[in-house]
C-alpha positions, 0 to 999 in steps of 0.5 A: 299748265294753263287753267281752263276758262270758266264755262259760259252760261247758255244763250238766253231766250230771245223774245219779240220786242212788241210784247207777248199775247195771252194764249188760252188752252182752247187755242192749242191745236196739233200741227200748229206754230205759236209765236210771241205768246204767254201761257199763265196759270193754265191746267194742261195736265194729262193732255196730248199734243202733237207736232207743235212749235212754240217760239218766243213763249213764256210758260208761267205757273202752267200745270203739265203733269202727266201730259203726253206731247209728241214731236214738240219744238220749243225755241226761245222759251222760259218756264217759270214755276211750272209743274211737268211731273210725270209728263212724257215728251217724245221727239222733243227739241229745245233751243234757248230755253230756261226753266226756273223753279219748276217741278220735273219729277219723273219727267220723261224726255227720251232722245231729246235734243237740248241746245243752250238750256238752263235749269235753275232750282228745279226738282227733277228727281227720277227724271228720265233723260236717256239718250238725250243730245245736249249742247250748252246744258247748265243746271244749277241748285237743282235736285236730280236724285235718281235721275237717268242720263244713260247713253246721253251726249253731254259735252261741256254740261255744267252741274253747279250746286246740284244734288246728283245722288244716285243719278245714273250717267252710265254710258254717257259721253261727258267730255268737258263736263263740270260736276264741281260743287255738286253732291255726288253721293251714290252717283252711278257712273263708270271710269270711262264716263269720267274722262275729261270731267272736272270734279273737286278733291272733296268729291273724290271719296264719293268716286273712290268705289269706282277703283274698288277702294274705301276712304274712311271718314274722319 
């Protein structure tokens, strides 16, 4: 049997060649489109925003905690050292996005659409991502303990060196997903969700409970 090809990382964000212009919080308005901008060190916590699109934008050190944004679209964006803890973004669309060293604790993104999204060293404990649609999703060195992906569509998703302790994948569709090198202790998942999912032999004890068997340590 031919070994499967290694998964390809998501497409990287694209930015305008002419550089990015700074954007202040006072410049953010509902039903607006922002292109080629950088938001750095801003406090947007607890704020509300509706029907906004960001294209070719970098968010650096921005505080989004508790922010309630609706119908928001991100295309070719990068989030660096941002805090999205407790934020609720509904009707969210992400296309070619990269999150690096961000806090996503308790982030709520129900029924979001994520395409070519990469998350590196994020803290996403208790994040709520139910019914999300994801294509080319890649997470690495991230903590998703007790996060929820119930009824999500995650074909080919890669979780590399992640903590998936008690992460909830019940009802998710995950054909081709790769969970190797991740901590699956207490993962909440059923046998149907694991069809065509790749794991390592060393992870099987964490999945043995699905068959009602016990694997003694040592």
